[in-house]
N, CA, C and O atoms as CSV, one atom per row, in Angstrom:
chain,resi,resn,atom,element,x,y,z
A,1,UNK,N,N,-25.439,19.240,-12.117
A,1,UNK,CA,C,-25.454,18.977,-10.836
A,1,UNK,C,C,-26.609,17.911,-10.605
A,1,UNK,O,O,-27.707,17.938,-11.163
A,2,UNK,N,N,-26.154,16.934,-9.652
A,2,UNK,CA,C,-27.140,16.024,-9.313
A,2,UNK,C,C,-27.890,16.408,-8.104
A,2,UNK,O,O,-27.287,16.997,-7.206
A,3,UNK,N,N,-29.090,16.148,-7.993
A,3,UNK,CA,C,-29.935,16.588,-6.841
A,3,UNK,C,C,-30.148,15.287,-6.173
A,3,UNK,O,O,-30.496,14.286,-6.800
A,4,UNK,N,N,-29.933,15.304,-4.871
A,4,UNK,CA,C,-30.071,14.144,-4.061
A,4,UNK,C,C,-31.343,14.261,-3.362
A,4,UNK,O,O,-31.587,15.311,-2.767
A,5,UNK,N,N,-32.259,13.215,-3.366
A,5,UNK,CA,C,-33.631,13.196,-2.833
A,5,UNK,C,C,-33.451,12.893,-1.371
A,5,UNK,O,O,-32.479,12.226,-1.015
A,6,UNK,N,N,-34.306,13.334,-0.525
A,6,UNK,CA,C,-34.226,13.065,0.926
A,6,UNK,C,C,-34.567,11.495,1.028
A,6,UNK,O,O,-35.333,10.871,0.292
A,7,UNK,N,N,-33.852,11.024,2.066
A,7,UNK,CA,C,-34.117,9.588,2.434
A,7,UNK,C,C,-33.109,8.639,1.566
A,7,UNK,O,O,-33.068,7.426,1.769
A,8,UNK,N,N,-32.430,9.182,0.741
A,8,UNK,CA,C,-31.324,8.331,-0.084
A,8,UNK,C,C,-30.018,8.191,0.729
A,8,UNK,O,O,-29.365,9.210,0.952
A,9,UNK,N,N,-29.634,7.099,1.145
A,9,UNK,CA,C,-28.386,6.980,1.914
A,9,UNK,C,C,-27.337,7.462,1.068
A,9,UNK,O,O,-27.311,7.183,-0.130
A,10,UNK,N,N,-26.364,8.259,1.696
A,10,UNK,CA,C,-25.202,8.794,1.036
A,10,UNK,C,C,-23.896,8.422,1.979
A,10,UNK,O,O,-23.883,8.616,3.195
A,11,UNK,N,N,-22.895,7.906,1.293
A,11,UNK,CA,C,-21.685,7.560,1.806
A,11,UNK,C,C,-20.936,8.771,2.329
A,11,UNK,O,O,-20.754,9.717,1.563
A,12,UNK,N,N,-20.457,8.815,3.660
A,12,UNK,CA,C,-19.396,9.926,4.046
A,12,UNK,C,C,-18.140,9.485,3.909
A,12,UNK,O,O,-17.854,8.291,3.997
A,13,UNK,N,N,-17.277,10.431,3.678
A,13,UNK,CA,C,-15.820,10.236,3.438
A,13,UNK,C,C,-15.372,9.612,4.876
A,13,UNK,O,O,-15.839,10.000,5.948
A,14,UNK,N,N,-14.450,8.643,4.742
A,14,UNK,CA,C,-13.845,8.073,5.911
A,14,UNK,C,C,-12.422,8.066,5.721
A,14,UNK,O,O,-12.014,8.566,4.673
A,15,UNK,N,N,-11.579,7.590,6.543
A,15,UNK,CA,C,-10.039,7.512,6.337
A,15,UNK,C,C,-9.750,6.669,5.105
A,15,UNK,O,O,-8.856,7.000,4.326
A,16,UNK,N,N,-10.521,5.542,4.913
A,16,UNK,CA,C,-10.058,4.688,3.909
A,16,UNK,C,C,-10.443,5.354,2.400
A,16,UNK,O,O,-9.706,5.224,1.423
A,17,UNK,N,N,-11.644,6.043,2.385
A,17,UNK,CA,C,-11.975,6.515,1.091
A,17,UNK,C,C,-11.179,7.766,0.774
A,17,UNK,O,O,-11.306,8.290,-0.332
A,18,UNK,N,N,-10.372,8.266,1.684
A,18,UNK,CA,C,-9.506,9.514,1.388
A,18,UNK,C,C,-8.107,8.993,0.850
A,18,UNK,O,O,-7.230,9.796,0.534
A,19,UNK,N,N,-7.920,7.570,0.754
A,19,UNK,CA,C,-6.623,7.184,0.328
A,19,UNK,C,C,-5.859,6.526,1.482
A,19,UNK,O,O,-5.029,5.637,1.291
A,20,UNK,N,N,-6.191,7.025,2.733
A,20,UNK,CA,C,-5.348,6.605,3.888
A,20,UNK,C,C,-5.785,5.175,4.287
A,20,UNK,O,O,-6.981,4.891,4.234
A,21,UNK,N,N,-4.988,4.382,4.632
A,21,UNK,CA,C,-5.380,3.053,5.039
A,21,UNK,C,C,-5.990,3.121,6.460
A,21,UNK,O,O,-5.446,3.762,7.359
A,22,UNK,N,N,-7.023,2.504,6.607
A,22,UNK,CA,C,-7.770,2.536,7.929
A,22,UNK,C,C,-7.176,1.406,8.733
A,22,UNK,O,O,-6.011,1.055,8.546
A,23,UNK,N,N,-8.007,0.797,9.679
A,23,UNK,CA,C,-7.410,-0.306,10.535
A,23,UNK,C,C,-7.713,-1.563,10.002
A,23,UNK,O,O,-7.625,-2.577,10.695
A,24,UNK,N,N,-8.105,-1.588,8.692
A,24,UNK,CA,C,-8.632,-3.035,8.158
A,24,UNK,C,C,-7.519,-3.639,7.375
A,24,UNK,O,O,-7.855,-4.675,6.800
A,25,UNK,N,N,-6.231,-3.254,7.191
A,25,UNK,CA,C,-5.157,-4.028,6.504
A,25,UNK,C,C,-5.090,-5.216,7.280
A,25,UNK,O,O,-5.209,-5.213,8.505
A,26,UNK,N,N,-4.888,-6.300,6.547
A,26,UNK,CA,C,-4.753,-7.626,7.059
A,26,UNK,C,C,-3.268,-8.082,7.092
A,26,UNK,O,O,-2.748,-8.685,8.030
A,27,UNK,N,N,-2.669,-7.715,5.953
A,27,UNK,CA,C,-1.196,-8.082,5.763
A,27,UNK,C,C,-0.251,-6.916,5.497
A,27,UNK,O,O,-0.655,-5.976,4.812
A,28,UNK,N,N,0.910,-6.923,5.968
A,28,UNK,CA,C,1.902,-5.800,5.771
A,28,UNK,C,C,3.070,-6.180,5.166
A,28,UNK,O,O,3.658,-7.191,5.549
A,29,UNK,N,N,3.529,-5.426,4.169
A,29,UNK,CA,C,4.799,-5.853,3.566
A,29,UNK,C,C,6.090,-5.317,4.394
A,29,UNK,O,O,6.164,-4.201,4.909
A,30,UNK,N,N,7.020,-6.248,4.421
A,30,UNK,CA,C,8.310,-5.965,5.117
A,30,UNK,C,C,9.379,-6.165,4.100
A,30,UNK,O,O,9.369,-7.152,3.364
A,31,UNK,N,N,10.316,-5.232,4.044
A,31,UNK,CA,C,11.380,-5.272,3.104
A,31,UNK,C,C,12.621,-5.821,3.692
A,31,UNK,O,O,13.125,-5.296,4.685
A,32,UNK,N,N,13.153,-6.902,3.091
A,32,UNK,CA,C,14.542,-7.462,3.616
A,32,UNK,C,C,15.677,-6.729,2.734
A,32,UNK,O,O,15.973,-7.147,1.615
A,33,UNK,N,N,16.207,-5.754,3.243
A,33,UNK,CA,C,17.099,-5.010,2.452
A,33,UNK,C,C,18.513,-5.788,2.020
A,33,UNK,O,O,19.283,-5.461,1.117
A,34,UNK,N,N,18.598,-6.694,2.758
A,34,UNK,CA,C,19.912,-7.666,2.373
A,34,UNK,C,C,19.559,-8.347,0.995
A,34,UNK,O,O,20.455,-8.670,0.215
A,35,UNK,N,N,18.383,-8.529,0.753
A,35,UNK,CA,C,18.027,-9.336,-0.493
A,35,UNK,C,C,17.720,-8.281,-1.560
A,35,UNK,O,O,17.806,-8.644,-2.733
A,36,UNK,N,N,17.381,-7.046,-1.295
A,36,UNK,CA,C,16.840,-6.104,-2.269
A,36,UNK,C,C,17.954,-5.644,-3.235
A,36,UNK,O,O,19.023,-5.191,-2.827
A,37,UNK,N,N,17.635,-5.790,-4.568
A,37,UNK,CA,C,18.716,-5.499,-5.532
A,37,UNK,C,C,18.414,-4.219,-6.111
A,37,UNK,O,O,19.023,-3.940,-7.144
A,38,UNK,N,N,17.556,-3.347,-5.629
A,38,UNK,CA,C,17.076,-2.121,-5.969
A,38,UNK,C,C,16.693,-2.025,-7.495
A,38,UNK,O,O,17.085,-1.138,-8.253
A,39,UNK,N,N,15.856,-3.090,-7.830
A,39,UNK,CA,C,15.401,-3.210,-9.163
A,39,UNK,C,C,14.195,-2.326,-9.496
A,39,UNK,O,O,13.823,-2.164,-10.657
A,40,UNK,N,N,13.600,-1.763,-8.445
A,40,UNK,CA,C,12.479,-0.831,-8.470
A,40,UNK,C,C,11.031,-1.385,-9.012
A,40,UNK,O,O,10.097,-0.625,-9.269
A,41,UNK,N,N,10.975,-2.716,-9.142
A,41,UNK,CA,C,9.755,-3.133,-9.638
A,41,UNK,C,C,8.638,-2.977,-8.717
A,41,UNK,O,O,7.517,-2.692,-9.140
A,42,UNK,N,N,8.882,-3.147,-7.491
A,42,UNK,CA,C,7.844,-2.830,-6.387
A,42,UNK,C,C,7.384,-1.469,-6.449
A,42,UNK,O,O,6.185,-1.278,-6.247
A,43,UNK,N,N,8.162,-0.458,-6.703
A,43,UNK,CA,C,7.882,1.000,-6.907
A,43,UNK,C,C,7.001,1.099,-8.083
A,43,UNK,O,O,5.992,1.797,-7.976
A,44,UNK,N,N,7.262,0.460,-9.248
A,44,UNK,CA,C,6.519,0.732,-10.461
A,44,UNK,C,C,5.153,-0.001,-10.378
A,44,UNK,O,O,4.159,0.539,-10.863
A,45,UNK,N,N,5.074,-1.199,-9.788
A,45,UNK,CA,C,3.943,-1.961,-9.566
A,45,UNK,C,C,2.897,-1.614,-8.484
A,45,UNK,O,O,1.762,-2.088,-8.484
A,46,UNK,N,N,3.348,-0.788,-7.606
A,46,UNK,CA,C,2.522,-0.512,-6.511
A,46,UNK,C,C,1.227,0.208,-6.762
A,46,UNK,O,O,1.260,1.372,-7.163
A,47,UNK,N,N,0.082,-0.416,-6.549
A,47,UNK,CA,C,-1.063,0.118,-7.015
A,47,UNK,C,C,-1.688,1.349,-6.323
A,47,UNK,O,O,-2.612,1.992,-6.822
A,48,UNK,N,N,-1.070,1.645,-5.047
A,48,UNK,CA,C,-1.468,2.655,-4.126
A,48,UNK,C,C,-0.472,3.691,-4.134
A,48,UNK,O,O,-0.627,4.712,-3.464
A,49,UNK,N,N,0.586,3.484,-4.884
A,49,UNK,CA,C,1.695,4.449,-4.956
A,49,UNK,C,C,2.294,4.865,-3.487
A,49,UNK,O,O,2.623,6.006,-3.162
A,50,UNK,N,N,2.357,3.806,-2.751
A,50,UNK,CA,C,2.725,3.915,-1.264
A,50,UNK,C,C,4.208,3.575,-1.197
A,50,UNK,O,O,4.752,3.792,-0.114
A,51,UNK,N,N,4.924,3.091,-2.157
A,51,UNK,CA,C,6.301,2.836,-2.193
A,51,UNK,C,C,7.098,4.062,-2.733
A,51,UNK,O,O,6.786,4.601,-3.795
A,52,UNK,N,N,8.175,4.496,-1.937
A,52,UNK,CA,C,8.882,5.632,-2.475
A,52,UNK,C,C,10.421,5.092,-2.436
A,52,UNK,O,O,10.733,4.122,-1.744
A,53,UNK,N,N,11.246,5.726,-3.148
A,53,UNK,CA,C,12.668,5.428,-3.293
A,53,UNK,C,C,13.383,6.393,-2.532
A,53,UNK,O,O,13.223,7.605,-2.680
A,54,UNK,N,N,14.226,5.838,-1.658
A,54,UNK,CA,C,15.101,6.676,-0.699
A,54,UNK,C,C,16.270,7.214,-1.652
A,54,UNK,O,O,16.385,6.879,-2.831
A,55,UNK,N,N,17.009,7.982,-1.064
A,55,UNK,CA,C,18.085,8.601,-1.991
A,55,UNK,C,C,19.156,7.594,-2.464
A,55,UNK,O,O,19.937,7.860,-3.378
A,56,UNK,N,N,19.150,6.444,-1.804
A,56,UNK,CA,C,20.049,5.273,-2.305
A,56,UNK,C,C,19.256,4.467,-3.279
A,56,UNK,O,O,19.855,3.554,-3.848
A,57,UNK,N,N,18.171,4.642,-3.519
A,57,UNK,CA,C,17.057,3.965,-4.370
A,57,UNK,C,C,16.657,2.753,-3.795
A,57,UNK,O,O,16.184,1.918,-4.566
A,58,UNK,N,N,16.757,2.438,-2.444
A,58,UNK,CA,C,16.018,1.411,-1.774
A,58,UNK,C,C,14.762,1.917,-1.582
A,58,UNK,O,O,14.553,3.108,-1.353
A,59,UNK,N,N,13.703,0.866,-1.681
A,59,UNK,CA,C,12.351,1.325,-1.471
A,59,UNK,C,C,11.968,1.321,-0.001
A,59,UNK,O,O,12.407,0.565,0.866
A,60,UNK,N,N,10.974,2.404,0.148
A,60,UNK,CA,C,10.628,2.412,1.470
A,60,UNK,C,C,8.938,2.506,1.483
A,60,UNK,O,O,8.335,3.055,0.561
A,61,UNK,N,N,8.309,1.951,2.547
A,61,UNK,CA,C,6.765,1.853,2.322
A,61,UNK,C,C,6.239,2.821,3.188
A,61,UNK,O,O,6.692,2.977,4.322
A,62,UNK,N,N,5.230,3.540,2.691
A,62,UNK,CA,C,4.394,4.501,3.522
A,62,UNK,C,C,3.242,3.617,4.050
A,62,UNK,O,O,2.379,3.320,3.224
A,63,UNK,N,N,3.123,3.205,5.179
A,63,UNK,CA,C,2.243,2.395,5.686
A,63,UNK,C,C,0.826,3.219,5.993
A,63,UNK,O,O,-0.180,2.580,6.300
A,64,UNK,N,N,0.806,4.535,5.903
A,64,UNK,CA,C,-0.358,5.194,5.916
A,64,UNK,C,C,-1.279,4.878,4.710
A,64,UNK,O,O,-2.506,4.864,4.807
A,65,UNK,N,N,-0.622,4.634,3.605
A,65,UNK,CA,C,-1.409,4.428,2.487
A,65,UNK,C,C,-1.292,2.947,1.762
A,65,UNK,O,O,-1.985,2.565,0.819
A,66,UNK,N,N,-0.340,2.274,2.369
A,66,UNK,CA,C,-0.318,0.721,1.917
A,66,UNK,C,C,-1.546,0.075,2.295
A,66,UNK,O,O,-2.000,0.230,3.429
A,67,UNK,N,N,-2.208,-0.749,1.294
A,67,UNK,CA,C,-3.400,-1.397,1.732
A,67,UNK,C,C,-3.080,-2.966,1.899
A,67,UNK,O,O,-3.939,-3.789,2.215
A,68,UNK,N,N,-1.826,-3.250,1.663
A,68,UNK,CA,C,-1.389,-4.660,2.017
A,68,UNK,C,C,-1.801,-5.684,0.917
A,68,UNK,O,O,-1.989,-6.877,1.158
A,69,UNK,N,N,-1.925,-5.108,-0.318
A,69,UNK,CA,C,-2.346,-6.033,-1.364
A,69,UNK,C,C,-1.478,-7.150,-1.953
A,69,UNK,O,O,-1.901,-8.118,-2.584
A,70,UNK,N,N,-0.185,-6.869,-1.650
A,70,UNK,CA,C,0.859,-7.956,-1.861
A,70,UNK,C,C,1.437,-7.915,-3.239
A,70,UNK,O,O,2.236,-8.780,-3.599
A,71,UNK,N,N,1.032,-6.869,-4.078
A,71,UNK,CA,C,1.536,-6.918,-5.491
A,71,UNK,C,C,3.014,-6.792,-5.453
A,71,UNK,O,O,3.735,-7.475,-6.181
A,72,UNK,N,N,3.510,-5.837,-4.524
A,72,UNK,CA,C,4.972,-5.607,-4.484
A,72,UNK,C,C,5.784,-6.876,-4.081
A,72,UNK,O,O,6.910,-7.076,-4.537
A,73,UNK,N,N,5.226,-7.653,-3.285
A,73,UNK,CA,C,5.945,-9.046,-2.962
A,73,UNK,C,C,5.836,-9.972,-4.066
A,73,UNK,O,O,6.745,-10.781,-4.250
A,74,UNK,N,N,4.759,-9.942,-4.867
A,74,UNK,CA,C,4.479,-10.811,-5.916
A,74,UNK,C,C,5.482,-10.538,-7.102
A,74,UNK,O,O,5.960,-11.476,-7.741
A,75,UNK,N,N,5.796,-9.170,-7.386
A,75,UNK,CA,C,6.770,-8.930,-8.428
A,75,UNK,C,C,8.173,-8.971,-8.048
A,75,UNK,O,O,9.010,-8.952,-8.952
A,76,UNK,N,N,8.537,-9.025,-6.856
A,76,UNK,CA,C,9.903,-8.987,-6.394
A,76,UNK,C,C,10.644,-10.125,-6.775
A,76,UNK,O,O,10.324,-11.233,-6.345
A,77,UNK,N,N,11.714,-9.951,-7.626
A,77,UNK,CA,C,12.387,-11.161,-8.199
A,77,UNK,C,C,13.199,-11.913,-7.139
A,77,UNK,O,O,13.458,-13.109,-7.274
A,78,UNK,N,N,13.627,-11.135,-5.999
A,78,UNK,CA,C,14.485,-11.874,-5.054
A,78,UNK,C,C,13.867,-12.133,-3.701
A,78,UNK,O,O,14.528,-12.395,-2.696
A,79,UNK,N,N,12.480,-12.037,-3.752
A,79,UNK,CA,C,11.701,-12.293,-2.418
A,79,UNK,C,C,12.165,-11.454,-1.328
A,79,UNK,O,O,12.207,-11.849,-0.163
A,80,UNK,N,N,12.553,-10.169,-1.752
A,80,UNK,CA,C,12.913,-9.220,-0.781
A,80,UNK,C,C,11.800,-8.563,0.111
A,80,UNK,O,O,12.069,-7.947,1.142
A,81,UNK,N,N,10.527,-8.745,-0.369
A,81,UNK,CA,C,9.444,-8.225,0.362
A,81,UNK,C,C,8.586,-9.357,0.785
A,81,UNK,O,O,8.100,-10.105,-0.063
A,82,UNK,N,N,8.376,-9.521,2.047
A,82,UNK,CA,C,7.532,-10.518,2.746
A,82,UNK,C,C,6.200,-9.912,3.392
A,82,UNK,O,O,6.131,-8.949,4.155
A,83,UNK,N,N,5.226,-10.654,2.937
A,83,UNK,CA,C,3.793,-10.070,3.588
A,83,UNK,C,C,3.659,-10.849,4.898
A,83,UNK,O,O,3.704,-12.079,4.934
A,84,UNK,N,N,3.487,-10.047,6.003
A,84,UNK,CA,C,3.358,-10.703,7.290
A,84,UNK,C,C,2.028,-10.204,7.849
A,84,UNK,O,O,1.499,-9.181,7.416
A,85,UNK,N,N,1.499,-10.950,8.822
A,85,UNK,CA,C,0.220,-10.420,9.334
A,85,UNK,C,C,0.333,-9.231,10.189
A,85,UNK,O,O,1.187,-9.070,11.061
A,86,UNK,N,N,-0.726,-8.305,9.821
A,86,UNK,CA,C,-0.797,-7.008,10.554
A,86,UNK,C,C,-1.005,-7.317,11.996
A,86,UNK,O,O,-1.798,-8.200,12.324
A,87,UNK,N,N,-0.332,-6.634,12.868
A,87,UNK,CA,C,-0.566,-6.713,14.370
A,87,UNK,C,C,-1.153,-5.366,14.616
A,87,UNK,O,O,-0.715,-4.288,14.215
A,88,UNK,N,N,-2.319,-5.618,15.411
A,88,UNK,CA,C,-3.017,-4.418,15.866
A,88,UNK,C,C,-2.643,-3.961,17.196
A,88,UNK,O,O,-3.172,-2.958,17.676
Protein backbone atom coordinates (compact mmCIF):
# COMPACT_ATOMS: atom_id res chain seq x y z
CA UNK A 1 0.00 0.00 0.00
CA UNK A 2 1.30 3.44 -0.94
CA UNK A 3 1.22 6.04 1.79
CA UNK A 4 0.32 9.52 0.56
CA UNK A 5 2.15 12.33 2.24
CA UNK A 6 0.20 15.43 3.25
CA UNK A 7 0.36 18.31 0.80
CA UNK A 8 0.66 16.16 -2.33
CA UNK A 9 -2.14 16.92 -4.81
CA UNK A 10 -4.39 13.95 -5.53
CA UNK A 11 -6.77 13.71 -8.48
CA UNK A 12 -10.35 13.04 -7.53
CA UNK A 13 -12.61 10.89 -9.73
CA UNK A 14 -14.81 12.87 -12.08
CA UNK A 15 -17.33 11.92 -14.74
CA UNK A 16 -14.62 11.60 -17.38
CA UNK A 17 -12.30 9.45 -15.32
CA UNK A 18 -15.09 6.97 -14.61
CA UNK A 19 -15.52 6.31 -18.32
CA UNK A 20 -18.47 8.59 -18.86
CA UNK A 21 -17.98 11.37 -21.35
CA UNK A 22 -18.13 14.74 -19.72
CA UNK A 23 -19.04 17.96 -21.43
CA UNK A 24 -15.74 18.14 -23.29
CA UNK A 25 -16.54 16.08 -26.44
CA UNK A 26 -15.93 18.24 -29.52
CA UNK A 27 -17.18 15.93 -32.28
CA UNK A 28 -20.09 13.49 -32.29
CA UNK A 29 -20.52 10.52 -34.66
CA UNK A 30 -23.80 10.27 -36.53
CA UNK A 31 -24.73 7.08 -38.36
CA UNK A 32 -26.36 7.30 -41.79
CA UNK A 33 -28.22 4.00 -41.77
CA UNK A 34 -29.01 4.20 -45.50
CA UNK A 35 -25.26 3.82 -46.18
CA UNK A 36 -24.49 1.27 -43.44
CA UNK A 37 -23.73 -2.23 -44.71
CA UNK A 38 -23.64 -3.71 -41.18
CA UNK A 39 -19.99 -4.69 -41.62
CA UNK A 40 -19.44 -4.08 -37.87
CA UNK A 41 -15.99 -2.53 -38.30
CA UNK A 42 -17.04 0.46 -36.18
CA UNK A 43 -18.10 -1.93 -33.43
CA UNK A 44 -14.77 -3.78 -33.47
CA UNK A 45 -12.59 -0.65 -33.64
CA UNK A 46 -14.39 1.55 -31.09
CA UNK A 47 -11.75 2.29 -28.47
CA UNK A 48 -14.33 3.18 -25.81
CA UNK A 49 -16.62 0.23 -26.51
CA UNK A 50 -19.46 2.72 -26.92
CA UNK A 51 -20.90 1.16 -30.08
CA UNK A 52 -23.40 -1.60 -29.64
CA UNK A 53 -25.18 -3.73 -32.21
CA UNK A 54 -28.93 -3.74 -32.25
CA UNK A 55 -30.92 -6.89 -32.92
CA UNK A 56 -30.74 -6.29 -36.66
CA UNK A 57 -26.92 -5.80 -36.33
CA UNK A 58 -27.04 -2.10 -37.09
CA UNK A 59 -24.68 -0.13 -34.84
CA UNK A 60 -25.93 2.26 -32.21
CA UNK A 61 -23.79 4.71 -30.28
CA UNK A 62 -23.94 5.22 -26.53
CA UNK A 63 -23.17 8.94 -26.30
CA UNK A 64 -22.69 8.66 -22.54
CA UNK A 65 -19.37 6.91 -23.24
CA UNK A 66 -18.39 8.07 -26.75
CA UNK A 67 -15.44 10.47 -26.61
CA UNK A 68 -15.76 11.54 -30.26
CA UNK A 69 -12.36 10.22 -31.33
CA UNK A 70 -13.60 9.46 -34.86
CA UNK A 71 -12.04 6.01 -35.23
CA UNK A 72 -15.43 4.60 -36.19
CA UNK A 73 -15.78 7.12 -39.01
CA UNK A 74 -12.23 6.43 -40.20
CA UNK A 75 -12.73 2.66 -40.51
CA UNK A 76 -16.21 2.80 -42.06
CA UNK A 77 -15.82 1.65 -45.69
CA UNK A 78 -19.02 3.34 -46.87
CA UNK A 79 -18.69 6.66 -44.99
CA UNK A 80 -21.88 5.84 -43.10
CA UNK A 81 -20.53 7.54 -39.98
CA UNK A 82 -20.08 11.28 -40.07
CA UNK A 83 -18.39 13.30 -37.34
CA UNK A 84 -20.30 16.49 -36.67
CA UNK A 85 -19.61 19.32 -34.26
CA UNK A 86 -21.00 18.72 -30.78
CA UNK A 87 -23.78 21.15 -29.93
CA UNK A 88 -23.92 22.15 -26.29
